[in-house]
C-alpha positions, 0 to 999 in steps of 0.5 A: 762215550767212556765218560758218560758211561762213567758217569751213568754208572756213578763211578766218579765217586769211585775214580775220586776215590781211587785218587784219593788212595794213591796219593794217600800211599804215593808218598815219596811220589814214585807213582806220580804217572797213575795219579795224572792218569787218574786225574785225566779221566776225571777231566775228561768225564768232567767236560759235560755238564751231567758229570761236572754235577757228579763229581760235585755231588760225589765231593770231588772238589773237597778231595782235590783241593786237599789233596793238592793243597798237600803236593804245593811245596813240592815243586815235581808235583805242579803237573799234578796240582795244574790238573787239578786245579784247570778240574776244580775251576771247571766244576767251580759252580758259576755263580751270579755276578751280585749286581740287581743289573748289569747296567750302569748305575746310573742312566741319561735320557738320550735327544733320540735312540738310534734305531737298531742299535745297542742302546735301543737292543738294551732298553728294550728287554722285556720286563723282567729279564734278568741281564745279568745271569740267562739260563744257557750259563748253567745249562750249557756244555761249555769250556770243555776244554779250559786247559786250551780254551782262552775265552779271547774274543780276539784271539778268535780272529785270530784263527783266521787272521785275514778274515778281517784284513781289506782285498778290495783294491777299489775301497783301500784306494784312498778317494777324496768325496766331499759328503757335505756341501761345501755351502754346509761346511762355510760354517767351520770358517769360524775356526779358521780366523787365521787364514782370513786375517790381515793382523792389523788389529794386532799391536806385532810389536808385543810379543803376546798379542797373538796369546789369548786370541779372542775366540771364534763365536759358537757354533749355532744349534740345530733347532731340536724335535720334539717328540713324546715318549711311547706308552710303551716308553712310559711304561718302560724306566729303562728305555731312554727318552727325549730329555724333558727342559730342565727344571728350576736349579735347586735352592740355595741358602746361604751359597749351599745347596739345599738337599732335594726332597728325600725319594721315597724308600719304598719305591726306591727298593721296588726300581732296585728290585727290578734291576732298573738304575737310579735316574740321574739329575739333571745335569747342571754346573755344581755350585758347591764342591767339595774336597771328596773325604779327609782324615781325622787328622788330615795332613796335607803337606804340612801341618797337623790337621786338628779339630780347632778354631780356624785360624787366618789365612797367611800369605807367605810364600814357600821357598822355590823348589821346596814343597811345603813352606807356610801354608794355606789354610782352609777352615773345615767343617765337622771332621769327626770320623775319619770319612768327614766332607769338605764342602767347599763353597767357592772360590775368592782371593785366597783359599776357598773356605770350607762350610761347617753346618746350618747351625754354626755349632759344629766345631772347625778346622784347620786344613792346611794345603801347600802351595805346589807351584814351583814344582806344578806350575801348570796345577792350581788347586783352587783354580781346578776348584773353579773349574770343578764347578764349571762341569755337568757331571750325570751322577752330579758330584759335588765333591773334588778327589785330593789327587786331582785337588793337590796336583801330581809330581812325577818321580823323577825315574820309571818305575821297575816292571813288577817282576812276577812270583812263582806261583802267585795266580795258582795261588790266588786260583787256591783261595778262591776255591776256598770259599766254595770249600769253606763257605762259612768262613765268607763274610759277604758283607757290602760295604758300598753300593752305587745302587743304594740311596745310601752310600756307603752303607757300612760305617762300623769300624770294621770295614774299610771305606770306599768311595768313588763320588768324584769326577773321573771316579768308577768303583760301583760295589765293594763286598768285604768277603774276609776280614782283610780281603774285598770283591769289587765291582766296576760300573759299566760305562753309561747308557751300556751294560759291559766296557768294564776296565777303567777305576778310580775310587778311594779307601781309607779306614785301614789298618797300617802294616797289614796286606789287603786284597782286592778283587775287581771280578767284573773285568772282560778282557781275556788277559791283560799287561797285568799279568806281565809286571803291569802295577795298580796306581795308588796316591796317598795323602799322607805321601802327600803330607810329607811333600810327596804328592804323586801317584806311585805303581804299587801292588804285589803279588798281581794275577789276571785270570779267569773267574767263576762270575758268569757274563749273561750273553746280553752283555757279550754280544749273545755269545753263551758260557762266558765268564768274568774275569778276575785282576786280583793285587794286595795292598798293605798300607804304611801310615795310619789316617791315610785316605788313599786312592786307586787307579787303572792308570794315572787320572786325568779328568775334564776339569785338569784339562779346562786348569791346564788350558787356561795355564797355558796362556799364562805360561805360553812362551812370547811370539805364538798365536794361540787361540782357544776356541769352543768346538761344540756342546757334548750331548752332557753340555759339557764345551769341548775345546779345541786350540790354534796353534802357530806363529805369529807373523814378523809383520803384518805385510803380504809375504809374512801373512802369505807365509803364516797362511800356507803353514801345512796342517797338523791336527790333533786329537786325543782321549776318545776313550775316556779309560786311556788317560796316558793319551791325556798325558802325551798330550799335555807333552804336547802342548807344553812343548808347542806353547815353549821357548826353545828354539825347536819350538819355536821353528816348529810353530813357524813351520805349521799350524795347529788344530788340535783337539785335545779332549774328543770324550769329554762326557764319559772322561767326567762319568768315569767310562772306560771307552764309551760316551753318554750315547753308549757308542764308541766313539772312534766308530763313529766317523764314517757317519757321525749323529750331530745330536749324539755323537757332536765332537766327531762330528764338528772334528770331521767338519773341520777336516772336510772343510780344509778338505774343501778349500785345498788345505787337508792335514799334513798330519793327522794324527789321534793319541790313544792308549794300549791295554796289552801292548808294551811301548809306543807304536804307532797305526797308519794306512797303506794300500801295498802293506796290507795287499801284502799280508793277504793272497789277492793278485794285484798289478804294479800300477794298483800297488803303487804308493807314496812311502812317505806314511812311514816316515814320522813313524820312522822319525820317532823311532830315532828320537824318543826312547819309548818309540818301536818301529817294530810294533807299528803297522799299517794294516788296512781293516774292516773292523777299522773302517769307521775310526778317525785314522782310516775314515781320514785317510780313505775320505779325505786322503791324508797319506800321513793319519795315525793312531798313536798308542801309548801302552799303559805298561811298560817298554821291553825295548830301548833306553826303557826296556823293563820299567813301566811308563809313568807321567813324564816318559809320556809327556816326554813323548809328546813332545818327540812327536813334536821334534819328529813332526819338525824334522819332517817337515824339513824332509818335505817342506817344497820351499825346501826341497825346491828353493836350490836345486843342489838342496832339491836334490840331497834332500831328495835322495836322502828321503829316497835312503830313508823310503829304501831303507824302509822297504827294503825292512818291511821285505825282510820282515815279509819274507820271514813272518810265518803268520800275518798276525806277528804283523797285523796287530788289531789296535787292542791284541794281546802282544807276543811275551816272553813270559806266558800269563794266560789269565785262563791257565793254571802255570806260571812259568819260567821265562822262556828262552827268547830264541825258542819258538814260540807255542801255538798258546804263545802266538795265540 
């Protein structure tokens, strides 16, 4: 009431004048309480929309900005600065995200659109609707208390911690249901040839006879229904329609793709004005692939690049263990300018050649590429190009990023978690406020834009040059706001209007020794590990030249905070008044004529997977049964590989064949979420261990039959998505009722598991590899009736809660083996919101007790050997191999042969297992007795972790390290 009266009586100007007078005269800061009281009045007044408008009209932004800037050097005035900052952030006018539409810059026509699904809702918006911002964003009295409002959707769930926990005992208890008849499931017999193979056609005296076994024939493709678009569909270009038959491939000339006819610029301009994304070309394998960019003097692990006549290819060998030596030579086309393109026509023997202009008049250069085979045994640049040519992408990529081409050499030691500098977030926020105070200092120049027909749009030598048009790349727009500061906007997942987290882009044209600030301004999550020491990844081509082809953590002044860009309710699930978040970092480039790549995490492309799988067969140990099948084709037409790994039988005799056929199955999957690239690196460590020569690997292969799908979402990975497939849906929410046409990899992966269940061979272990963006360490989620009930208030009898505790054995073993694994972060609670995930469906419908999601941090560890360190690819691969060791130990605890062959051995092992389980149950009871809130134990698969430092994305303070003995405040718990 008083605040409204102050606005109606035009007293906001008076309050500001009084505050300014006290600030000017209280030079010794003896009356800070009075100044804080005045600010408290202003804070209350600005809780309403009219109050914020009155504050702006009274020039309050400039007054508080100037007074706060003068207070910054005095640490004792932090409370005044923080309150002033809160008021300014609250009153900062909401801006429109500078995009024509929040839908992806690319679209893909689906076979059909599920009724009522998110894709249909997105494309059924009435014509002319602005989906970037809506009227409610400026007309609602929102964010009344920015200091306490975290805008965290996950935190909102925490306020009612038990609401999401399943409380129906009947639903919790696993049920062995077969939703598909056995006759329909027999189609999957082809992927289990080893269970019926008599091995008479194998030369078992040859230790490599089982490597590269002939794959199973592909699954029959279902007939596609012929569906004609309606009149509405024909009028609305946004609406996905059934994919038409692909047109004939583009004509070629001299092995080079001939550019298609240029589109009508006027029509494209009208399309962009309407907010319509560009429609992609049909997905076809690329006949011509190019290295994405090259500096004028490109050095790739060797000699200086020069614009000189091509030199002959040499065949000298590189000394063992040394990067460099006499390089392979590529003939380069016109590389004048720092962004010359290198179009690779093909890969024959030796290095791929690089074509020049059509008339052959372009001066030729020499691009030298090193032989890194000694250091990177699973990487081959020439093979990578071949794999990339067969990869189908929606944007029809014709370029290859240098890090993917040259490979990544993991550093020998992990990099430390970045220690955050006090006041960095406040400094960044004040710099953003300066944009409103001094608008004439802002350049606002678009230098890169996927929504424009030609990209990049600016090449004047005064700006950085950007590129993201390569496999897994994601950067939609770059805007130069100051000479050395850029706002970056990420692309939405295809057929979606959100999921902005994964980024992978290239930068060149930089000045050496100059700090550049990069702001990713359309992040969606309410907090991030970037506030707790996580750094971005950077790959320098010039560093690779010097013998260090590796991704490294980089960036200073990193923080993550809520910004002033309004998030439309269309993209926020109907919630009004939401804002985007900014992830900002500063980088100082060290090399002249460099080309650098930035990524959210260590990239791992689909073409990289295909290359690694082929190299694994070459490096495979003797005595391994290794078969690579194609599970199915994705929506985008890319094969989804599946591996079978086990040990070859010693002979074709009945005893040895029965031993092979009786091995328990371990089913592993990864990369259902494209942005969680660490899952692929963990999977790489698992695969390398399984085909290795160590005695442990040999024993493991003899114990289990492994079925592995290393990449469940190839389309999402290829096209730079963060979470979805081309269907615009999260595939890890489709396991209950997958659609054959829209979710083929999930449909067939579940079919494999259902077939195993039907023949009484359900997996002993199912594990889906994931990455976690807001927790540290590596940990597991499992499923337990008892532990779920413990977190609720429902009453259940002891017989209803009877449960084998074997589901905890594997995580416990991992906590003993893997320094990055944290048992305390594991959770075995079943939540309603996760009922359609792989972990819960495999547990509930197929009765697999040991069904897990294994989460690996995108940041680092806060316990164990790697405490205070960020996770690198070496540590991630180590985690994958340690899971294998844990599985071997699990076999020794659970194998019927070892448990029942000898009575004494059985009794001893059974006692040992009971001791482990008793220890686990006692630990759980202790945890329950001291737990004051279920939220400290029930952790969502993407919830924030409790940190020692509370750097809220909404706060304006940078708190010191908290004493771990002190209790957590409410804000820290949430």
